[in-house]
Every structure is written in C-alpha cells, then in structure tokens.
C-alpha positions in Angstrom: 0.0 0.0 0.0 1.3 3.4 -1.0 -0.2 6.8 -0.4 1.5 10.0 -1.7 4.7 8.1 -2.3 4.8 6.7 1.3 4.7 2.9 1.5 2.9 1.1 4.4 4.0 -2.5 5.0 1.7 -5.3 6.3 1.3 -5.0 10.1 2.2 -1.3 10.0 0.1 1.8 10.8 1.2 5.1 9.3 0.0 8.7 9.6 0.4 10.5 6.3 -0.3 14.1 5.5 -1.7 14.4 2.0 -1.2 17.8 0.4 -4.4 18.9 -1.3 -4.1 22.6 -1.7 -2.4 25.8 -0.4 -3.6 28.5 1.9 -3.7 32.3 1.3 -0.4 32.4 3.3 1.3 30.1 0.8 1.4 27.2 3.2 0.3 23.6 2.5 -3.2 22.4 3.2 -2.8 18.8 4.2 -5.4 16.1 5.0 -4.3 13.7 7.8 -4.7 10.1 6.6 -4.2 7.1 8.8 -3.3 3.9 6.9 -3.7 0.6 8.9 -2.3 -2.3 6.9 -3.3 -5.6 8.5 -0.9 -8.5 8.8 -3.3 -10.7 6.9 -4.4 -10.1 3.3 -7.9 -8.7 2.6 -9.7 -5.9 0.8 -8.7 -2.2 1.0 -11.4 0.1 2.3 -11.7 3.9 2.9 -13.7 5.4 5.7 -13.8 9.2 5.6 -15.7 12.0 7.2 -16.3 15.7 7.1 -16.4 16.1 3.3 -18.8 18.9 4.5 -16.7 20.7 7.0 -19.5 21.3 9.5 -20.6 17.7 9.6 -18.2 16.7 12.3 -19.8 13.7 14.0 -18.2 11.4 11.4 -14.8 12.6 12.6 -15.6 11.1 16.0 -16.6 7.8 14.4 -13.3 7.6 12.5 -11.3 8.6 15.6 -12.9 5.6 17.4 -12.1 3.4 14.5 -8.4 4.5 14.7 -7.9 4.4 18.4 -10.6 2.3 20.1 -10.3 -1.0 18.2 -7.6 -3.7 18.1 -6.0 -3.4 14.7 -4.3 -6.7 15.1 -7.7 -8.2 14.2 -7.9 -6.4 10.9 -7.3 -8.2 7.6 -6.6 -6.1 4.6 -6.1 -2.3 4.7 -8.1 0.5 6.2 -7.6 4.1 4.9 -9.2 6.3 7.6 -9.7 10.1 7.2 -11.4 11.9 10.1 -11.6 15.2 8.3 -11.5 15.6 4.5 -12.5 19.2 4.1 -9.9 20.8 6.3 -10.6 24.5 5.2 -14.3 24.0 5.9 -13.7 22.2 9.2 -11.4 25.1 10.4 -14.0 27.7 9.4 -16.9 25.6 10.8 -18.4 25.8 7.3 -19.9 23.2 5.0 -17.9 24.6 2.1 -14.5 25.1 0.6 -13.3 28.6 -0.2 -15.4 30.4 -2.9 -18.5 28.7 -1.3 -17.9 25.4 -3.3 -19.4 22.2 -2.0 -16.6 19.6 -2.3 -19.2 16.8 -2.6 -20.2 18.1 -6.0 -16.8 18.0 -7.7 -15.7 14.4 -7.7 -13.8 12.8 -9.4 -12.1 16.1 -9.8 -9.7 17.7 -12.3 -6.0 18.3 -11.7 -6.2 21.5 -13.7 -9.7 22.7 -12.7 -10.9 25.1 -10.0 -9.9 24.8 -6.3 -12.6 22.2 -5.5 -11.9 20.1 -8.6 -8.2 20.0 -7.7 -8.9 19.1 -4.1 -11.4 16.3 -5.2 -9.0 14.9 -7.8 -6.2 14.5 -5.2 -8.5 12.6 -2.8 -10.0 10.5 -5.6 -6.7 9.5 -7.1 -4.7 9.0 -4.0 -7.4 7.4 -1.8 -10.6 6.3 -3.5 -9.2 4.5 -6.6 -6.8 2.4 -4.4 -9.8 0.9 -2.5 -12.2 -2.0 -3.1 -15.1 -0.2 -1.3 -15.8 2.8 0.8 -17.9 4.3 3.5 -18.6 8.1 3.6 -19.9 9.5 6.9 -22.3 12.5 7.0 -24.8 14.3 9.2 -27.9 16.3 8.2 -27.3 19.7 6.7 -27.4 22.8 9.0 -30.7 23.2 10.8 -31.8 19.6 10.3 -31.6 16.3 12.2 -31.4 12.9 10.5 -32.4 9.4 11.6 -29.3 7.1 11.4 -29.7 5.5 7.9 -27.7 4.4 4.9 -27.8 5.8 1.3 -26.5 4.4 -1.9 -27.3 3.0 -5.3 -29.3 -0.1 -4.1 -29.6 -1.3 -7.7 -25.9 -2.0 -7.5 -25.5 -5.5 -5.9 -22.2 -4.7 -4.1 -23.6 -1.4 -2.8 -26.8 -3.1 -1.6 -24.7 -5.7 0.2 -22.6 -3.1 2.0 -25.8 -1.2 3.0 -27.5 -4.3 4.4 -24.3 -5.3 6.3 -24.1 -1.9 7.9 -27.2 -2.8 9.9 -29.4 0.3 10.0 -33.2 0.0 9.5 -33.6 2.4 6.6 -31.7 2.2 3.3 -32.4 5.0 0.8 -32.0 4.1 -2.8 -30.2 7.2 -4.1 -27.5 7.2 -6.8 -26.4 10.6 -5.6 -26.1 13.7 -7.6 -23.4 14.0 -10.3 -20.1 14.9 -8.6 -20.9 13.3 -5.3 -18.3 10.9 -3.9 -20.6 7.9 -3.5 -21.9 8.1 -7.1 -18.5 8.8 -8.8 -16.7 6.2 -6.7 -19.3 3.5 -7.4 -19.2 4.3 -11.1 -15.4 4.1 -11.0 -15.6 0.5 -9.6 -15.4 1.3 -5.9 -18.8 0.6 -4.4 -19.5 3.2 -1.8 -22.3 3.9 0.8 -22.9 6.9 3.0 -24.0 6.8 6.6 -26.3 9.8 7.5 -27.0 10.5 11.2 -27.3 13.4 13.6 -26.8 17.1 13.0 -24.1 19.6 12.1 -21.7 21.0 14.6 -22.4 18.4 17.2 -21.0 15.1 18.6 -23.5 12.5 19.6 -22.2 9.4 21.5 -25.3 7.5 20.3 -24.6 8.3 16.7 -20.8 7.7 17.0 -21.3 4.2 18.5 -24.0 3.3 15.9 -21.6 4.4 13.1 -18.6 2.5 14.6 -20.8 -0.6 15.0 -22.0 -0.3 11.4 -18.5 0.1 9.9 -17.3 -3.0 11.8 -20.4 -4.9 10.6 -19.4 -4.1 7.0 -15.8 -5.1 7.7 -17.0 -8.4 9.0 -19.2 -9.0 5.9 -16.2 -8.2 3.7 -13.8 -10.5 5.5 -11.8 -7.8 7.1 -12.9 -8.2 10.7 -13.7 -11.3 12.9 -17.3 -12.4 13.2 -18.7 -10.6 16.3 -22.0 -10.3 18.1 -24.0 -7.3 17.0 -27.5 -6.2 17.6 -29.7 -6.9 14.6 -32.0 -4.1 13.5 -35.8 -4.6 14.2 -36.3 -4.4 10.5 -34.5 -3.4 7.3 -36.2 -1.8 4.3 -35.0 -0.3 1.0 -36.8 2.9 0.3 -37.0 3.9 -3.3 -38.4 7.4 -2.9 -38.5 10.1 -0.4 -39.6 13.8 -0.3 -39.5 16.8 1.9 -42.8 18.0 3.3 -42.7 21.8 3.1 -44.5 24.6 4.9 -47.0 26.6 3.0 -47.1 29.5 5.5 -44.6 31.6 7.4 -44.5 31.6 11.2 -43.4 29.6 14.3 -43.2 25.8 13.8 -44.5 23.3 16.4 -43.3 19.9 15.1 -45.1 16.9 16.5 -42.9 14.1 15.0 -39.3 13.1 15.2 -36.9 10.9 13.2 -38.0 7.3 13.1 -41.7 8.0 13.6 -44.2 6.2 11.3 -46.8 8.5 9.9 -49.9 7.8 7.8 -51.3 9.9 5.0 -53.3 12.7 6.6 -51.7 12.5 10.0 -50.9 15.9 11.7 -47.1 16.3 11.7 -47.0 19.9 12.9 -48.6 23.3 13.2 -47.5 26.8 12.4 -48.4 29.7 14.7 -48.1 33.5 14.3 -46.2 35.4 17.0 -49.5 36.1 18.8 -50.2 32.4 19.3 -52.9 32.0 16.7 -52.7 28.8 14.5 -51.9 29.8 10.9 -52.1 26.3 9.5 -51.7 22.7 10.2 -49.2 20.4 8.3 -50.4 16.9 7.5 -48.5 14.0 6.0 -49.1 13.9 2.2 -48.5 10.1 2.2 -47.6 7.2 4.5 -43.9 6.9 5.4 -41.2 6.9 8.0 -39.6 10.2 9.1 -35.9 10.1 8.3 -35.2 13.8 8.9 -36.7 16.9 10.4 -35.9 20.6 10.6 -34.5 21.9 13.9 -35.3 25.5 13.0 -38.3 27.0 14.9 -39.2 29.5 12.2 -40.7 28.9 8.7 -41.5 30.7 5.5 -43.3 29.2 2.5 -41.2 26.4 1.1 -39.3 25.5 4.3 -38.5 21.8 4.5 -40.2 20.5 7.6 -39.9 16.7 7.6 -38.1 14.3 5.2 -40.4 11.5 4.6 -39.4 8.1 3.2 -42.4 6.7 1.3 -43.6 3.2 2.4 -45.8 1.0 0.3 -44.9 -2.7 0.0 -42.7 -2.5 3.2 -45.4 -0.8 5.3 -46.4 -4.0 7.0 -42.8 -4.8 8.1 -42.4 -1.4 9.7 -45.8 -1.5 11.4 -45.0 -4.9 13.0 -41.7 -3.6 14.3 -43.2 -0.4 15.7 -46.0 -2.4 17.4 -43.4 -4.7 19.0 -41.4 -1.7 20.2 -44.4 -0.1 21.7 -45.3 -3.3 23.6 -41.7 -3.6 24.9 -41.7 0.0 26.1 -45.1 -0.4 27.8 -43.9 -3.6 29.5 -40.7 -1.8 30.6 -42.7 1.0 32.2 -45.0 -1.4 34.0 -42.0 -3.3 35.5 
C-alpha cells in the first residue's frame, strides 16, 4: 500500500499528511490520513468523514475506528480520514473557499478550480486504491437525521454493503453527479454513506452506531472477525422520499421526530403566528417513515419541515416492528 509516495507495509500503521491545496499564506493544506495495513491479506477500504466541514460527528466515528479497536484483528487495509474538508472544518463551514461544495466536484480535475483539484487529489490517492468505501455524513445545517444508509441499491455490491451496515432504513439514491458515492461507485469502488445526527455536534449514540455499522461491514467483507451485533428490528430499502414543506410563514411546532411512522393525513406539525394564533396545520401527504426533520423553529413558505421516506410494500414490516417496540416500552414502564 502506498499513499502519496509513502509505503505502508503489512502490520504497519502510518499517519500520512496528504497535500491537497495551499492557503492564502502560501502554506500547504494537508489532509491527515491514517493507513492501517493488516498483517493478513484482505480488501482495502476507505472510511472518511467531514467532506462537508461542519458535519463533524463522522470525525468522532473515524477517531474511534483508529484508536478504540484492536488493529491486530484487521485483515486487509483501512484508509481512515477523520476530516477531508480541512478548510471547511477550520472555518466551521460546509464549504471550501469560494462557497464550493466539495461533494459536487468528484472525481475532480487536476487543472480545474480549487474544488476540482482538491477532489482529484482525494479521488486518485485514496478512493481509486480501494475495493469499497464508507462516507460519513450528518444532516445539513438546521436539520436532524435518523441514522440511515444511502447508496445505489440497484448495484449489488452497494446493496450488500448497505445491508451489512445494519441500519433500519436504506435509501436508494444514486447521488447527484459529482458526489463521492456516485462517482466512486461508477469508477468501480462501491460506496455507501451513513447519514445521522446534525451539524456542529458530537453524539455518542450516533458515534457508537456508526462505529458498529462500519465494523459490521468489515465483518461481511472478510476484514474483521465475526462478532456479536444487535440486529435491527427491520430493514427496508426505500426507493423514494420527499421533503414535506411549509405553506405558510410563522413559528413551527413539530409533533414528529426521526424514526416515527406517519400515515397519510396525519398531523405532523402546526404553524403559529407570534401572537399564538394557529396559521395552518401540516399533514403528511402520504404514508412513510420520518428520516429527517428541521430543527429550526421559524418557517417561511417552502421551508422543508420533515423528510419522509415513502412506504408501500414494506409498510407491514415497519408496522409490526413499531408495534413490537411499543409493547416492549409499555412492559418496561410497568415493571
């Protein structure tokens, strides 16, 4: 294994600083890369976080992957990057300089704009040297996501990675042109993304779920020993989702949270004016499971309120799981 001209031998762990750009002070902008080369042969995988610089919870997942697990058990090679978008991370911003979203410029261009050059360096030095990848994200600013996996579920290898991760909801999304997961998969490196939590925050619950999911994938790919892990209450592939949007401006009172099952016509929130009068009620346009919500208390027409994954054939599976969970919680309260 070789990254940026630095070789990593079997049984060796190396920290490599990959130059991706330069600052306004003429200094190098370097991405810290940890390469863990197992003693035994196996696949090569990348796990990276903070392509969006304010989506920091993934950095904690990668940190745990580097420091909290026994690398002697690893077969193959892990390329771990806690923070990809160093300029955005330092500025606590989603973007690179010039307000460019790095996750719209893969596979990049060595002679292109700043984002294309940055993306090209990551893609050539990291992504193309791997057999598969996991990209860690949170919701965008002002939103909260249910832990779930996204990827091109029509691609057999991507679908296998997504199922192995072990979350309940798998969104079938190719990704927009220029996104890492789409371009990597089309280049022969099947890639999924893990979406969970919100920007600018660490969540122990999300970090542990992400670490568990990554190790689940490694087990399925022959990189990690078979281990006990909690199976999800259900697993469904969702082919379509949509944002339910406010039609009025005002103060939002949301009555659902990520993971809730809602039926067409259910009340999911209300909008009030500053004097307390109800302006309008928001109802679910169709049956589905809530995978994301806004955390902003104020709305204007067009504001995304809840991200709803549509359920049809899989509705019965989700209903049975929710009923079982309700019975378990009721029994726990009674005891």
